[in-house]
ChimeraX commands (.cxc) that place a marker at each C-alpha (Angstrom):
marker #1 position -12.61,-9.39,-3.31 radius 0.5
marker #1 position -10.29,-12.30,-3.92 radius 0.5
marker #1 position -10.39,-14.23,-7.19 radius 0.5
marker #1 position -9.36,-12.83,-10.55 radius 0.5
marker #1 position -7.73,-9.74,-9.14 radius 0.5
marker #1 position -6.65,-8.39,-12.53 radius 0.5
marker #1 position -10.24,-8.13,-13.69 radius 0.5
marker #1 position -11.09,-6.12,-10.60 radius 0.5
marker #1 position -8.35,-3.54,-10.99 radius 0.5
marker #1 position -9.88,-0.32,-12.19 radius 0.5
marker #1 position -9.06,3.34,-12.24 radius 0.5
marker #1 position -9.58,4.46,-8.65 radius 0.5
marker #1 position -9.60,8.05,-9.81 radius 0.5
marker #1 position -13.14,7.25,-10.92 radius 0.5
marker #1 position -15.97,7.92,-8.49 radius 0.5
marker #1 position -15.97,5.92,-5.30 radius 0.5
marker #1 position -18.87,3.58,-4.47 radius 0.5
marker #1 position -22.10,5.21,-3.32 radius 0.5
marker #1 position -21.53,3.99,0.25 radius 0.5
marker #1 position -18.46,6.24,0.38 radius 0.5
marker #1 position -19.55,9.18,-1.78 radius 0.5
marker #1 position -22.75,9.70,0.19 radius 0.5
marker #1 position -20.73,10.18,3.38 radius 0.5
marker #1 position -18.19,12.41,1.63 radius 0.5
marker #1 position -20.96,14.61,0.24 radius 0.5
marker #1 position -22.20,15.33,3.74 radius 0.5
marker #1 position -18.69,16.53,4.67 radius 0.5
marker #1 position -18.09,18.80,1.69 radius 0.5
marker #1 position -19.56,22.16,0.85 radius 0.5
marker #1 position -18.55,23.58,-2.50 radius 0.5
marker #1 position -17.64,27.25,-2.33 radius 0.5
marker #1 position -16.89,27.37,-6.03 radius 0.5
marker #1 position -19.98,27.25,-8.22 radius 0.5
marker #1 position -17.90,26.09,-11.17 radius 0.5
marker #1 position -16.82,22.96,-9.35 radius 0.5
marker #1 position -19.46,20.47,-8.24 radius 0.5
marker #1 position -19.28,18.18,-5.24 radius 0.5
marker #1 position -18.36,15.14,-7.35 radius 0.5
marker #1 position -15.35,17.00,-8.74 radius 0.5
marker #1 position -14.29,18.00,-5.24 radius 0.5
marker #1 position -14.53,14.39,-4.10 radius 0.5
marker #1 position -12.40,13.29,-7.05 radius 0.5
marker #1 position -9.74,15.81,-6.04 radius 0.5
marker #1 position -9.51,14.63,-2.41 radius 0.5
marker #1 position -6.31,12.76,-1.45 radius 0.5
marker #1 position -7.02,9.12,-0.76 radius 0.5
marker #1 position -5.96,9.30,2.89 radius 0.5
marker #1 position -8.41,12.15,3.37 radius 0.5
marker #1 position -11.18,10.07,1.79 radius 0.5
marker #1 position -10.37,7.18,4.12 radius 0.5
marker #1 position -10.26,9.44,7.18 radius 0.5
marker #1 position -13.50,11.26,6.34 radius 0.5
marker #1 position -15.31,7.99,5.73 radius 0.5
marker #1 position -14.35,6.41,9.05 radius 0.5
marker #1 position -14.88,9.64,10.97 radius 0.5
marker #1 position -18.50,9.83,9.80 radius 0.5
marker #1 position -19.71,6.31,9.09 radius 0.5
marker #1 position -22.11,4.53,11.41 radius 0.5
marker #1 position -20.75,1.14,10.38 radius 0.5
marker #1 position -18.99,-0.82,13.15 radius 0.5
marker #1 position -15.22,-0.86,12.75 radius 0.5
marker #1 position -14.20,-4.43,11.95 radius 0.5
marker #1 position -11.22,-5.83,10.13 radius 0.5
marker #1 position -13.41,-7.05,7.29 radius 0.5
marker #1 position -15.10,-3.67,6.84 radius 0.5
marker #1 position -11.80,-1.81,7.00 radius 0.5
marker #1 position -10.26,-4.06,4.34 radius 0.5
marker #1 position -13.25,-3.48,2.07 radius 0.5
marker #1 position -12.96,0.31,2.33 radius 0.5
marker #1 position -9.20,0.15,1.69 radius 0.5
marker #1 position -9.99,-1.73,-1.52 radius 0.5
marker #1 position -12.57,0.85,-2.59 radius 0.5
marker #1 position -10.27,3.80,-1.85 radius 0.5
marker #1 position -6.79,2.52,-2.72 radius 0.5
marker #1 position -7.57,-0.39,-5.01 radius 0.5
marker #1 position -5.59,-2.79,-2.81 radius 0.5
marker #1 position -7.27,-6.11,-2.04 radius 0.5
marker #1 position -6.06,-7.05,1.43 radius 0.5
marker #1 position -8.09,-10.27,1.52 radius 0.5
marker #1 position -6.41,-11.41,-1.69 radius 0.5
marker #1 position -3.00,-10.58,-0.21 radius 0.5
marker #1 position -3.86,-12.59,2.90 radius 0.5
marker #1 position -5.14,-15.63,1.00 radius 0.5
marker #1 position -2.16,-15.65,-1.35 radius 0.5
marker #1 position 0.38,-15.43,1.48 radius 0.5
marker #1 position 1.60,-12.05,0.26 radius 0.5
marker #1 position 2.48,-9.09,2.45 radius 0.5
marker #1 position 5.38,-8.68,4.83 radius 0.5
marker #1 position 7.57,-11.77,5.20 radius 0.5
marker #1 position 8.25,-12.16,8.90 radius 0.5
marker #1 position 9.42,-15.06,11.07 radius 0.5
marker #1 position 7.22,-13.55,13.78 radius 0.5
marker #1 position 5.10,-10.42,13.97 radius 0.5
marker #1 position 6.35,-7.40,15.95 radius 0.5
marker #1 position 6.26,-7.86,19.75 radius 0.5
marker #1 position 3.12,-5.75,20.13 radius 0.5
marker #1 position 1.17,-8.05,17.79 radius 0.5
marker #1 position 2.61,-11.29,19.17 radius 0.5
marker #1 position 1.91,-10.26,22.78 radius 0.5
marker #1 position -1.63,-9.23,21.86 radius 0.5
marker #1 position -2.34,-12.43,19.96 radius 0.5
marker #1 position -1.00,-14.55,22.84 radius 0.5
marker #1 position -3.48,-12.84,25.15 radius 0.5
marker #1 position -6.31,-13.26,22.63 radius 0.5
marker #1 position -5.58,-16.98,22.23 radius 0.5
marker #1 position -4.62,-17.62,25.86 radius 0.5
marker #1 position -7.71,-19.81,26.27 radius 0.5
marker #1 position -5.96,-22.47,24.19 radius 0.5
marker #1 position -3.50,-22.95,27.08 radius 0.5
marker #1 position -0.62,-23.89,24.79 radius 0.5
marker #1 position 3.11,-23.51,25.53 radius 0.5
marker #1 position 4.40,-20.21,24.14 radius 0.5
marker #1 position 6.39,-21.86,21.34 radius 0.5
marker #1 position 3.35,-23.84,20.15 radius 0.5
marker #1 position 1.08,-20.82,20.47 radius 0.5
marker #1 position 3.49,-18.69,18.43 radius 0.5
marker #1 position 3.56,-21.38,15.75 radius 0.5
marker #1 position -0.23,-21.37,15.61 radius 0.5
marker #1 position -0.31,-17.55,15.40 radius 0.5
marker #1 position 2.09,-17.59,12.45 radius 0.5
marker #1 position -0.01,-20.27,10.73 radius 0.5
marker #1 position -3.02,-17.93,10.63 radius 0.5
marker #1 position -3.66,-15.75,7.60 radius 0.5
marker #1 position -2.94,-12.06,8.01 radius 0.5
marker #1 position -6.66,-11.28,7.79 radius 0.5
marker #1 position -7.36,-13.73,10.62 radius 0.5
marker #1 position -4.66,-12.16,12.79 radius 0.5
marker #1 position -6.01,-8.69,12.06 radius 0.5
marker #1 position -9.61,-9.69,12.87 radius 0.5
marker #1 position -8.70,-11.48,16.11 radius 0.5
marker #1 position -6.52,-8.59,17.27 radius 0.5
marker #1 position -9.11,-5.89,16.51 radius 0.5
marker #1 position -11.92,-7.89,18.07 radius 0.5
marker #1 position -10.02,-8.86,21.23 radius 0.5
marker #1 position -8.80,-5.34,21.97 radius 0.5
marker #1 position -12.05,-3.75,20.75 radius 0.5
marker #1 position -10.17,-1.29,18.57 radius 0.5
marker #1 position -12.46,1.63,17.73 radius 0.5
marker #1 position -10.09,4.07,16.02 radius 0.5
marker #1 position -9.43,3.70,12.31 radius 0.5
marker #1 position -6.10,5.45,12.91 radius 0.5
marker #1 position -5.15,2.59,15.19 radius 0.5
marker #1 position -6.26,0.05,12.57 radius 0.5
marker #1 position -4.04,1.79,9.99 radius 0.5
marker #1 position -1.11,1.28,12.36 radius 0.5
marker #1 position -2.02,-2.34,13.10 radius 0.5
marker #1 position -2.42,-3.02,9.38 radius 0.5
marker #1 position 1.19,-2.00,8.82 radius 0.5
marker #1 position 2.43,-4.19,11.67 radius 0.5
marker #1 position 0.61,-7.27,10.33 radius 0.5
marker #1 position 0.59,-6.82,6.55 radius 0.5
marker #1 position 3.54,-4.52,6.04 radius 0.5
marker #1 position 1.15,-2.17,4.21 radius 0.5
marker #1 position 1.77,1.46,5.08 radius 0.5
marker #1 position -1.26,3.36,3.79 radius 0.5
marker #1 position 0.30,6.74,4.53 radius 0.5
marker #1 position 3.41,5.70,2.65 radius 0.5
marker #1 position 1.28,4.49,-0.26 radius 0.5
marker #1 position -0.55,7.80,-0.34 radius 0.5
marker #1 position 2.73,9.59,-1.12 radius 0.5
marker #1 position 2.61,7.94,-4.56 radius 0.5
marker #1 position -0.65,9.65,-5.41 radius 0.5
marker #1 position -0.13,11.96,-8.42 radius 0.5
marker #1 position 3.61,11.21,-8.23 radius 0.5
marker #1 position 3.76,9.71,-11.74 radius 0.5
marker #1 position 5.12,6.54,-10.19 radius 0.5
marker #1 position 3.30,3.24,-10.69 radius 0.5
marker #1 position 3.50,0.61,-7.96 radius 0.5
marker #1 position 3.22,-3.13,-8.58 radius 0.5
marker #1 position 3.15,-4.80,-5.20 radius 0.5
marker #1 position 1.63,-7.99,-3.78 radius 0.5
marker #1 position 0.50,-8.92,-7.32 radius 0.5
marker #1 position -1.55,-5.73,-7.67 radius 0.5
marker #1 position -1.13,-2.53,-9.69 radius 0.5
marker #1 position -1.64,0.76,-7.83 radius 0.5
marker #1 position -1.63,4.36,-9.07 radius 0.5
marker #1 position -1.26,3.16,-12.67 radius 0.5
marker #1 position -1.55,5.88,-15.33 radius 0.5
marker #1 position -0.44,5.94,-18.95 radius 0.5
marker #1 position 1.64,9.10,-18.41 radius 0.5
marker #1 position 3.55,7.79,-15.39 radius 0.5
marker #1 position 7.34,7.84,-15.72 radius 0.5
marker #1 position 8.65,5.07,-13.50 radius 0.5
marker #1 position 7.45,1.77,-12.04 radius 0.5
marker #1 position 8.36,0.26,-8.68 radius 0.5
marker #1 position 7.90,-3.52,-8.54 radius 0.5
marker #1 position 8.17,-5.38,-5.24 radius 0.5
marker #1 position 8.69,-9.14,-5.03 radius 0.5
marker #1 position 6.95,-11.60,-2.75 radius 0.5
marker #1 position 7.04,-10.40,0.82 radius 0.5
marker #1 position 8.50,-7.04,-0.27 radius 0.5
marker #1 position 11.97,-8.53,0.13 radius 0.5
marker #1 position 13.21,-7.19,-3.18 radius 0.5
marker #1 position 12.48,-4.13,-5.32 radius 0.5
marker #1 position 12.90,-3.41,-9.03 radius 0.5
marker #1 position 12.66,0.07,-10.56 radius 0.5
marker #1 position 11.87,0.44,-14.25 radius 0.5
marker #1 position 11.17,3.26,-16.70 radius 0.5
marker #1 position 7.69,3.23,-18.22 radius 0.5
marker #1 position 6.98,3.01,-21.94 radius 0.5
marker #1 position 5.83,6.63,-21.77 radius 0.5
marker #1 position 9.18,7.71,-20.30 radius 0.5
marker #1 position 11.15,5.83,-22.96 radius 0.5
marker #1 position 9.04,7.16,-25.82 radius 0.5
marker #1 position 9.21,10.78,-24.66 radius 0.5
marker #1 position 12.85,10.98,-23.58 radius 0.5
marker #1 position 14.59,8.55,-25.90 radius 0.5
marker #1 position 16.24,7.04,-22.80 radius 0.5
marker #1 position 15.55,3.32,-22.66 radius 0.5
marker #1 position 16.61,2.77,-19.04 radius 0.5
marker #1 position 16.81,4.59,-15.71 radius 0.5
marker #1 position 18.70,7.86,-16.44 radius 0.5
marker #1 position 22.31,7.84,-15.26 radius 0.5
marker #1 position 21.95,10.58,-12.62 radius 0.5
marker #1 position 19.07,8.68,-11.00 radius 0.5
marker #1 position 21.00,5.40,-11.24 radius 0.5
marker #1 position 23.78,7.02,-9.22 radius 0.5
marker #1 position 21.37,8.27,-6.55 radius 0.5
marker #1 position 19.62,4.90,-6.26 radius 0.5
marker #1 position 22.94,3.05,-6.25 radius 0.5
marker #1 position 23.78,4.99,-3.09 radius 0.5
marker #1 position 20.74,3.31,-1.52 radius 0.5
marker #1 position 21.98,-0.15,-2.51 radius 0.5
marker #1 position 20.32,-0.66,-5.89 radius 0.5
marker #1 position 22.31,-2.45,-8.57 radius 0.5
marker #1 position 21.89,-3.10,-12.29 radius 0.5
marker #1 position 21.65,-6.79,-13.11 radius 0.5
marker #1 position 23.57,-7.84,-16.19 radius 0.5
marker #1 position 21.41,-7.91,-19.29 radius 0.5
marker #1 position 18.34,-6.60,-17.47 radius 0.5
marker #1 position 16.50,-3.28,-17.61 radius 0.5
marker #1 position 16.18,-1.10,-14.54 radius 0.5
marker #1 position 17.67,-1.34,-11.07 radius 0.5
marker #1 position 17.32,-4.05,-8.43 radius 0.5
marker #1 position 17.61,-4.25,-4.64 radius 0.5
marker #1 position 17.24,-7.27,-2.36 radius 0.5
marker #1 position 17.19,-7.03,1.43 radius 0.5
marker #1 position 20.25,-9.00,2.60 radius 0.5
marker #1 position 18.48,-10.24,5.76 radius 0.5
marker #1 position 15.73,-11.90,3.70 radius 0.5
marker #1 position 12.92,-9.94,5.32 radius 0.5
marker #1 position 10.64,-7.15,4.15 radius 0.5
marker #1 position 12.44,-3.90,3.36 radius 0.5
marker #1 position 11.74,-1.21,5.94 radius 0.5
marker #1 position 9.23,1.62,5.56 radius 0.5
marker #1 position 12.16,4.03,5.85 radius 0.5
marker #1 position 13.89,2.43,2.86 radius 0.5
marker #1 position 10.66,2.43,0.82 radius 0.5
marker #1 position 10.03,6.10,1.56 radius 0.5
marker #1 position 13.62,7.06,0.79 radius 0.5
marker #1 position 13.42,5.25,-2.55 radius 0.5
marker #1 position 10.12,6.92,-3.46 radius 0.5
marker #1 position 11.36,10.37,-2.47 radius 0.5
marker #1 position 14.53,9.93,-4.52 radius 0.5
marker #1 position 12.50,9.12,-7.63 radius 0.5
marker #1 position 9.98,11.89,-6.95 radius 0.5
marker #1 position 12.76,14.45,-6.62 radius 0.5
marker #1 position 14.18,13.34,-9.97 radius 0.5
marker #1 position 10.75,13.73,-11.59 radius 0.5
marker #1 position 10.19,17.16,-10.06 radius 0.5
marker #1 position 13.59,18.50,-11.07 radius 0.5
marker #1 position 14.11,16.91,-14.48 radius 0.5
marker #1 position 10.81,15.70,-15.89 radius 0.5
marker #1 position 8.10,17.91,-14.41 radius 0.5
marker #1 position 6.91,19.08,-17.82 radius 0.5
marker #1 position 7.25,15.76,-19.62 radius 0.5
marker link #1:1,2 radius 0.2
marker link #1:2,3 radius 0.2
marker link #1:3,4 radius 0.2
marker link #1:4,5 radius 0.2
marker link #1:5,6 radius 0.2
marker link #1:6,7 radius 0.2
marker link #1:7,8 radius 0.2
marker link #1:8,9 radius 0.2
marker link #1:9,10 radius 0.2
marker link #1:10,11 radius 0.2
marker link #1:11,12 radius 0.2
marker link #1:12,13 radius 0.2
marker link #1:13,14 radius 0.2
marker link #1:14,15 radius 0.2
marker link #1:15,16 radius 0.2
marker link #1:16,17 radius 0.2
marker link #1:17,18 radius 0.2
marker link #1:18,19 radius 0.2
marker link #1:19,20 radius 0.2
marker link #1:20,21 radius 0.2
marker link #1:21,22 radius 0.2
marker link #1:22,23 radius 0.2
marker link #1:23,24 radius 0.2
marker link #1:24,25 radius 0.2
marker link #1:25,26 radius 0.2
marker link #1:26,27 radius 0.2
marker link #1:27,28 radius 0.2
marker link #1:28,29 radius 0.2
marker link #1:29,30 radius 0.2
marker link #1:30,31 radius 0.2
marker link #1:31,32 radius 0.2
marker link #1:32,33 radius 0.2
marker link #1:33,34 radius 0.2
marker link #1:34,35 radius 0.2
marker link #1:35,36 radius 0.2
marker link #1:36,37 radius 0.2
marker link #1:37,38 radius 0.2
marker link #1:38,39 radius 0.2
marker link #1:39,40 radius 0.2
marker link #1:40,41 radius 0.2
marker link #1:41,42 radius 0.2
marker link #1:42,43 radius 0.2
marker link #1:43,44 radius 0.2
marker link #1:44,45 radius 0.2
marker link #1:45,46 radius 0.2
marker link #1:46,47 radius 0.2
marker link #1:47,48 radius 0.2
marker link #1:48,49 radius 0.2
marker link #1:49,50 radius 0.2
marker link #1:50,51 radius 0.2
marker link #1:51,52 radius 0.2
marker link #1:52,53 radius 0.2
marker link #1:53,54 radius 0.2
marker link #1:54,55 radius 0.2
marker link #1:55,56 radius 0.2
marker link #1:56,57 radius 0.2
marker link #1:57,58 radius 0.2
marker link #1:58,59 radius 0.2
marker link #1:59,60 radius 0.2
marker link #1:60,61 radius 0.2
marker link #1:61,62 radius 0.2
marker link #1:62,63 radius 0.2
marker link #1:63,64 radius 0.2
marker link #1:64,65 radius 0.2
marker link #1:65,66 radius 0.2
marker link #1:66,67 radius 0.2
marker link #1:67,68 radius 0.2
marker link #1:68,69 radius 0.2
marker link #1:69,70 radius 0.2
marker link #1:70,71 radius 0.2
marker link #1:71,72 radius 0.2
marker link #1:72,73 radius 0.2
marker link #1:73,74 radius 0.2
marker link #1:74,75 radius 0.2
marker link #1:75,76 radius 0.2
marker link #1:76,77 radius 0.2
marker link #1:77,78 radius 0.2
marker link #1:78,79 radius 0.2
marker link #1:79,80 radius 0.2
marker link #1:80,81 radius 0.2
marker link #1:81,82 radius 0.2
marker link #1:82,83 radius 0.2
marker link #1:83,84 radius 0.2
marker link #1:84,85 radius 0.2
marker link #1:85,86 radius 0.2
marker link #1:86,87 radius 0.2
marker link #1:87,88 radius 0.2
marker link #1:88,89 radius 0.2
marker link #1:89,90 radius 0.2
marker link #1:90,91 radius 0.2
marker link #1:91,92 radius 0.2
marker link #1:92,93 radius 0.2
marker link #1:93,94 radius 0.2
marker link #1:94,95 radius 0.2
marker link #1:95,96 radius 0.2
marker link #1:96,97 radius 0.2
marker link #1:97,98 radius 0.2
marker link #1:98,99 radius 0.2
marker link #1:99,100 radius 0.2
marker link #1:100,101 radius 0.2
marker link #1:101,102 radius 0.2
marker link #1:102,103 radius 0.2
marker link #1:103,104 radius 0.2
marker link #1:104,105 radius 0.2
marker link #1:105,106 radius 0.2
marker link #1:106,107 radius 0.2
marker link #1:107,108 radius 0.2
marker link #1:108,109 radius 0.2
marker link #1:109,110 radius 0.2
marker link #1:110,111 radius 0.2
marker link #1:111,112 radius 0.2
marker link #1:112,113 radius 0.2
marker link #1:113,114 radius 0.2
marker link #1:114,115 radius 0.2
marker link #1:115,116 radius 0.2
marker link #1:116,117 radius 0.2
marker link #1:117,118 radius 0.2
marker link #1:118,119 radius 0.2
marker link #1:119,120 radius 0.2
marker link #1:120,121 radius 0.2
marker link #1:121,122 radius 0.2
marker link #1:122,123 radius 0.2
marker link #1:123,124 radius 0.2
marker link #1:124,125 radius 0.2
marker link #1:125,126 radius 0.2
marker link #1:126,127 radius 0.2
marker link #1:127,128 radius 0.2
marker link #1:128,129 radius 0.2
marker link #1:129,130 radius 0.2
marker link #1:130,131 radius 0.2
marker link #1:131,132 radius 0.2
marker link #1:132,133 radius 0.2
marker link #1:133,134 radius 0.2
marker link #1:134,135 radius 0.2
marker link #1:135,136 radius 0.2
marker link #1:136,137 radius 0.2
marker link #1:137,138 radius 0.2
marker link #1:138,139 radius 0.2
marker link #1:139,140 radius 0.2
marker link #1:140,141 radius 0.2
marker link #1:141,142 radius 0.2
marker link #1:142,143 radius 0.2
marker link #1:143,144 radius 0.2
marker link #1:144,145 radius 0.2
marker link #1:145,146 radius 0.2
marker link #1:146,147 radius 0.2
marker link #1:147,148 radius 0.2
marker link #1:148,149 radius 0.2
marker link #1:149,150 radius 0.2
marker link #1:150,151 radius 0.2
marker link #1:151,152 radius 0.2
marker link #1:152,153 radius 0.2
marker link #1:153,154 radius 0.2
marker link #1:154,155 radius 0.2
marker link #1:155,156 radius 0.2
marker link #1:156,157 radius 0.2
marker link #1:157,158 radius 0.2
marker link #1:158,159 radius 0.2
marker link #1:159,160 radius 0.2
marker link #1:160,161 radius 0.2
marker link #1:161,162 radius 0.2
marker link #1:162,163 radius 0.2
marker link #1:163,164 radius 0.2
marker link #1:164,165 radius 0.2
marker link #1:165,166 radius 0.2
marker link #1:166,167 radius 0.2
marker link #1:167,168 radius 0.2
marker link #1:168,169 radius 0.2
marker link #1:169,170 radius 0.2
marker link #1:170,171 radius 0.2
marker link #1:171,172 radius 0.2
marker link #1:172,173 radius 0.2
marker link #1:173,174 radius 0.2
marker link #1:174,175 radius 0.2
marker link #1:175,176 radius 0.2
marker link #1:176,177 radius 0.2
marker link #1:177,178 radius 0.2
marker link #1:178,179 radius 0.2
marker link #1:179,180 radius 0.2
marker link #1:180,181 radius 0.2
marker link #1:181,182 radius 0.2
marker link #1:182,183 radius 0.2
marker link #1:183,184 radius 0.2
marker link #1:184,185 radius 0.2
marker link #1:185,186 radius 0.2
marker link #1:186,187 radius 0.2
marker link #1:187,188 radius 0.2
marker link #1:188,189 radius 0.2
marker link #1:189,190 radius 0.2
marker link #1:190,191 radius 0.2
marker link #1:191,192 radius 0.2
marker link #1:192,193 radius 0.2
marker link #1:193,194 radius 0.2
marker link #1:194,195 radius 0.2
marker link #1:195,196 radius 0.2
marker link #1:196,197 radius 0.2
marker link #1:197,198 radius 0.2
marker link #1:198,199 radius 0.2
marker link #1:199,200 radius 0.2
marker link #1:200,201 radius 0.2
marker link #1:201,202 radius 0.2
marker link #1:202,203 radius 0.2
marker link #1:203,204 radius 0.2
marker link #1:204,205 radius 0.2
marker link #1:205,206 radius 0.2
marker link #1:206,207 radius 0.2
marker link #1:207,208 radius 0.2
marker link #1:208,209 radius 0.2
marker link #1:209,210 radius 0.2
marker link #1:210,211 radius 0.2
marker link #1:211,212 radius 0.2
marker link #1:212,213 radius 0.2
marker link #1:213,214 radius 0.2
marker link #1:214,215 radius 0.2
marker link #1:215,216 radius 0.2
marker link #1:216,217 radius 0.2
marker link #1:217,218 radius 0.2
marker link #1:218,219 radius 0.2
marker link #1:219,220 radius 0.2
marker link #1:220,221 radius 0.2
marker link #1:221,222 radius 0.2
marker link #1:222,223 radius 0.2
marker link #1:223,224 radius 0.2
marker link #1:224,225 radius 0.2
marker link #1:225,226 radius 0.2
marker link #1:226,227 radius 0.2
marker link #1:227,228 radius 0.2
marker link #1:228,229 radius 0.2
marker link #1:229,230 radius 0.2
marker link #1:230,231 radius 0.2
marker link #1:231,232 radius 0.2
marker link #1:232,233 radius 0.2
marker link #1:233,234 radius 0.2
marker link #1:234,235 radius 0.2
marker link #1:235,236 radius 0.2
marker link #1:236,237 radius 0.2
marker link #1:237,238 radius 0.2
marker link #1:238,239 radius 0.2
marker link #1:239,240 radius 0.2
marker link #1:240,241 radius 0.2
marker link #1:241,242 radius 0.2
marker link #1:242,243 radius 0.2
marker link #1:243,244 radius 0.2
marker link #1:244,245 radius 0.2
marker link #1:245,246 radius 0.2
marker link #1:246,247 radius 0.2
marker link #1:247,248 radius 0.2
marker link #1:248,249 radius 0.2
marker link #1:249,250 radius 0.2
marker link #1:250,251 radius 0.2
marker link #1:251,252 radius 0.2
marker link #1:252,253 radius 0.2
marker link #1:253,254 radius 0.2
marker link #1:254,255 radius 0.2
marker link #1:255,256 radius 0.2
marker link #1:256,257 radius 0.2
marker link #1:257,258 radius 0.2
marker link #1:258,259 radius 0.2
marker link #1:259,260 radius 0.2
marker link #1:260,261 radius 0.2
marker link #1:261,262 radius 0.2
marker link #1:262,263 radius 0.2
marker link #1:263,264 radius 0.2
marker link #1:264,265 radius 0.2
marker link #1:265,266 radius 0.2
view
């Protein structure tokens, strides 16, 4: 799931792989004769698909397997992110992860400073696999939480973009991309900075060739600025680290509210 990521990006509103759909079919009973099971599966929110799969699969829960299913459901290639050094930019992982990794690698008998340096030299996928294996994590809900701590990928936060008409370009990957979407959120390396742009569809159908003024004002209150001579709005975290989940969610909700109130029928 690593090389040539652009060629692998496809419309994840298409049917999921058989390994997932077969499990979903056992969980769904159609009460509407006019809607078949495949249509019901297509209508399921992505977090529900992920939850149903891991609640009913017989496959062992490993980091590698979890990352594969995230790719199939969300279209996000976590192995690619790991290999490319993308994801959250952190000087160290949160205490919970660092403490756990020190225990997992305690057999190396290194001074703490050297051990921490070795931990931070590992890829995110390696950290995730070691952590899950050492603590024998069996709950996919717990893996979702650990994923966010290590990668800075909040799957529940991502799921709020589903059917929002907002496209996300993050970690060199396009997510939730549709031709009728109205705005794009682009995050830079390590999610340190964020750019918000109008889509071609928005410009063509409103005649507004930038972020509308009322939305500019609302986003400016969050710290976004307009760079001279450039389209859209820009924000960079002043501490040089990944922007918080709270900031991401606040930004998304601000744009969603604008869409719902001003452009719902566009």
